[in-house]
N, C-alpha and C positions, 0 to 999 in steps of 0.2 A: 456441628459433624454429626453422625449420622450415629444413632444413637437406641441403649436396647433397653430397658424396663424389669427392673432388678424387682426381687420376691415384696421386697418394704412395700414397695412401689415409684421407687425414684431410676430417674434414665440417666447410668454411668454411661460413661463411651463406650464403643467397640476399641476404639487404639486410642490413646492418650494427648493432649493435645499437641501439637508441632512444636519444639524448641530453638525454632527458627528465626536470624531475626525480624524474618517479615510473616511471621506466621499470625496475623489477625488477616493479613489478604487471606492467605492459604485457608484460614479455617472458614472462609469467606468463598472462596471458591470452592469446598467439597461442600457448602455448603448450594452451592448452584448460584451464584452470585458474580461478581468482574471483581476487575483488581481496581475499578474505580466506585469508589462508595455508591449506597443510590439515596441520593437526592433529590429535590424537584431540581434546584438550580444545577447541577452536572445533569439531568437530561434533559433539559430544554437548553446547556450549552452544549454541548454532540450533536444534539437532533439536528439543532439552526446549524452546526459545523458543517453536516454530511450537507444539507440540500444546497449549503452556499460552496461546498466540496462538485457539488456532482453537477450544478448548471456546467465550469471548467470543463470537467472529467468530458461530459459530453462532449464537448470540445478535445479533449486530449484522446481519446481512444482514435475516436473518428478520421486525425490527421496522424495517426501513429499508422493504424493499418492505409487509410495511400501512401505515405512513404514507405512503409512497406509492403505494399502491391500495388505500385500504381494506379493504384487507380478506385472511383468513391465505392466504396459496399453501401449496395441497396440504392431506397430512393428514399427512405426515411429522411425527415429534417434536423438540425440543430433545437435542441430547445429553446422554447422562442425567448424565455429573458434573454440567452444567451443568444442570438440574432440578430434582437434588441437594443445589447450593449455594440455588439461588434459595429451595426452601425453609422452608431454615433459616439459609443464612447462614454467619456468624462467631457468632455468637449460636448462637440458637436460633428453634424453631418459633414466629413471629407473624403479623399479619397484613401483608400487602404493606405497607402501608400506612405502617406501621410498623418495619418494613425499607425503606425508601425517607426518612422525616427522619431517620434513625438513621447514617443512608448507608452499609449494610449491602448491600450491590445488587451488581449491576452497571450500569456505568456509562454508557448511550446517551450521554452528551455528547458521549463520542469519538469516536463512529460517525455523528453528529452535524456535528462538527467537521473532521472528516476532508467531509465533503461539503459545506461552507461551500468550505474549499480548494478544489477541484474548481471549483467553483460561480464562486469568486469567479476563480482559475484560468482563463478561461474559454480554448478556444481551443488548447489542447497538444494538440490531436492528432483525426485525421478530420476526418467533416463534420457530428459530432455538434451540436455548438456552435452553426455556420451553419442547420441546422432550426430551431432553435430562434429565429431571429432570422426565418424565413418565415413568407407569408399561408396558409399547408398547416398550420405549427404554431397559429398563431394562427387560426384558422378549428378546429382540433380544441379548442384548450386552451376558447375562446368556449363552444364545443356542452358541455363540461365544467364548465363554475362557473356554465351556465346551470340547468344536471341538476341541479346540487349546490344549488345557492340556489330552484331551483323552489318558489313558493309565498310566495314569503320577498323580499318587497316592498321593507322596507328594504335587505337585503344587493343588492339587485338593481335598487335604485336607488342607490347607491353602488358597484356596478360599472356603473353607464353613466354616473357623475361619475370613477372615477379608474378605469378602463380596463387602464392600464397596472400599476398593483396590484396586482392579480389574478391579470394576463397573467406577474408577474412568481416571483408564488407557484408559480402553474403553473411554470413554468423550471424554478423552484429543485425542487420533488416530484422534475420528470425528471432531475436530477441523482440526486435522493434511490432513485428504481429505477434510476439507472445502480449508482451505491455499489455498491446493492442486491447484483446481481445481479453484481455484481465479486464482489464475495465471498460471496457462493452455491457460486460455483465454485475459491475460491483456502480454505473449509476444509480442505472434504472433501481439498485435495492436502496438508496438512499433517500431519491426521490421517494422512493413507496416510504421508507419510512417515516419520513418526512411529513406528507401526508398520514398514515397511520394517525402519528402524535394530531398534527393535526384537527383530527377526526376524536384525542383521548381516545385510543385505543392503545396507546401506547402509553402507559404510566408509570414504570418506572424504567433502571438504569438496566435488571438484569434481563428484565422482561425485551427491550436493546439488544443488548447482546444475545438472547437465544431465536429474538428473528436474524439475527447475520448465523449463527450455529446453522436454521436449518434452511436460513438460503446458502451457505457453505456446503452443506449437504443432498441441496435440491440440485444446483448446475456442478456437483465435483466434477459427473461424469461425462461434460461437453468436452468438444475437442479442441482438441491446441494444434495450427497447424500453420502451415506459412507457403500460398500458393501466390506466384506471380503473374501479372497478365502483360504481356507482350506481340505489340501486335492482332490481336487479340486471342489472344492460344495462352491459353490455362499454362505453368508451369507449377509440377508441384512437389519445389523446395522438400517441406515436409509433407506426404502426403495422412491425408485423416485416417486413413488404412495406419499408422504406426500405433494409433492409440494413445497417443500422445495424451494426457485428461487435463480439464483450470485444476481442479485441486489439486494433482503431484508437482507437473510441471509446469504454475505459474503463479499459485496464490501464496503455497508454502514457499518460493523462492523467495518474492516479493517481498512478502513479508519480513522472511531471513534481510536479507539484500539490504531495504529501502525503511525499514525500520529500527533494526537493527542496527547496520553496517558503515553503510555508502560506505563515503570519503570525509578527510577534514578540509574543510572551505580553505581556497588556497588562501593564505595570508593571515591563515593563524597555526597552521604549521607547517612546520620547516620541508618540503616534499628528499629535502639532501639529507643521503644516506648517511654521512657523518655527524648528522646535527640528534639524529636520534628521537625525532620527534613523533614518527610515523610508525606505528606497529612492524615489527619483523614479522609479524603470524597473521595472516590474513584473517584469524577465526579471532584476533583481538579487536579486530576494530566494530568504533562501539559512537559512529557517529552520528549517528539514525535521529527521529523525533521523537523515542524514549529517553535519550537520553541529551537531547537540542538542549542548549543555552539559549531561551525565545530573543532574543534580539535582532535587528534589520543591520543585513551585513549586505545584500543585494546580492548572491547567489542565489545558487536555486542548493547547496546542497542543506547540511543543516543549522538552522532553522530551515526551510522550504522558503525564504522570504519570498521568489517570484512567486511559490504558490498561495501564499499569505495576502500578497496584492491582490489578484486574480482571484479569491473567495471574497477579499473585502469586497468585491462589483454588487457582490450578491447577499452580502449580511441579511436574515430576515427580521422585519422590525422588532422582533419580542429583543433577538440578541442587542441590537443598535440602541433600545435603549437601556437594557445589561449593562453596556460599556460607558454609555454616557454617565453610573448611576456608583462607578468604581476606577479609583488610577483617579489618573489625567482625561478623563471622558473621553473626547473624541479625541483627543492629542497625541494618546498613543492607542489607538485602537488597533493597532493594527500589534504590536504586541497581548494587547488580550486576546486578539482573534489567536497569534498564536502557542498560547498556554490551550484554549479551549480544544483546537487542536488536537493538539497533547495530548489530552486529557482525550477525547476523541480516540484516539487512536491507541492509546494505554486499554478502554473500551473494546477496540475491536479487536488490539493482540489478545486480549480477553476470549475474548469468542473463536480464536483460532486455537488456543490451549485447550478449553473445551470443548471442539470438536478432535481434538488429535486424541483430545480424552479417550472421547465418548468412539473414536475407531481403533483405539488401538488397546484399552483399558478397560476399566470398568464400567458399570452405570455407579452414579453419586448414592446412591438409596442404597449400594448392596449389603448385605446381611454376615459376609462374609470379611474376617477382619481383614488374614488374608490378603484381600482384594484390597480393601483400603488400604492399604499400607505402604499399597503396590499404587494405590493413585496418590496415595503421600510423597511416596517418594518425586515421583513424577511431578505434580504442584512444586518438590521444595528443589528441585532442578531448575525449573523454569527460575523462578525468582532469584534462583543463583546469580542467574545473568544479569540483577539487576541491587548487587551487591555494589556492583566497583560505586565509588561517588557522583560521576556521574548523572548518574539513572532518576528519573526525577520521582522514580513512585512511589518516595515518600509522599516527596513536594503535594502531588495530583491526592494525598489522602483529604487535604485541607481543605475549603471554602479559598484562607487565605494567600492559597499562589495565584496570583493575579499577570 
């Protein structure tokens, strides 16, 4: 915490220590650190999992934008490791349909579940969701629907009878584009972090967090939009001229909807209102990776089992070796991997918290006690979200959590 030198030559705090349950974590954040402790193993784990995540994410964003736009964006190819896996999977080269039926593939269901979480937990920041309820959006969506079904009298008739059903589908595609544009940025960021770590240039957890903070600000103003291509024509359902940005319309809503909230697994919570197992208030949803009890259940919810399975194919050798040394070795790689992913997302969340503090409040080395108190209140409010018994913030403070 920021200090000042007293007359006797000793340093005294500008503000008193926090009395919060997570005071140690708050003081670490105030010193420019992460919620995740700075240890060599934590750094190795998070960087390794960023690399393993980036490879399937390179597929996720391309496929999401293909779905949203009905066209493959650009001429670039997917990551070589991904293309190699797609060719032969874990088995051998065979027709794509057989890979799919054998479940020897990258799981797009995870990406779609993340999109659905954003679509359901709407209004998490920015103006994106408000625009989807506007007359301007409806007019653009109407034009796209009529162009897509041109000459199809049956579908145009159904559209006339049930317009809201079609418009709602277009809104879902707009969120698909939103998430695709978000991950289009994050995949190369994670690849670069892996490269820097391999070169010995990322040497601490705070350095990894700062890299993410700087990356967030570098691309904060990147446009979020939704263009569709129908019969060679580009229809701007959400034009770039609306001024929606990557940070406020994609990144922050993603963290809120996916890291914190998502939704309970089917089969682990009853959705029957009389059972009272799912919160009445949407703000009380707490089923994201930051709260996950990491055990494989074959679902795209929390823990993100399908993503865990995808990342398993692309683990760096040093993570494979680390997992062999603990618990049941290769037999529970998936669980160890999931906990590593949880650690890494606490670091990403730390970067988001620090970025928000930079944007909204004061520097960490500010000498004004009132400013430091404002920062303190902000950090404590963020930590309040982890006071729930399901939160894993306490667990990730020790290496014994595996």
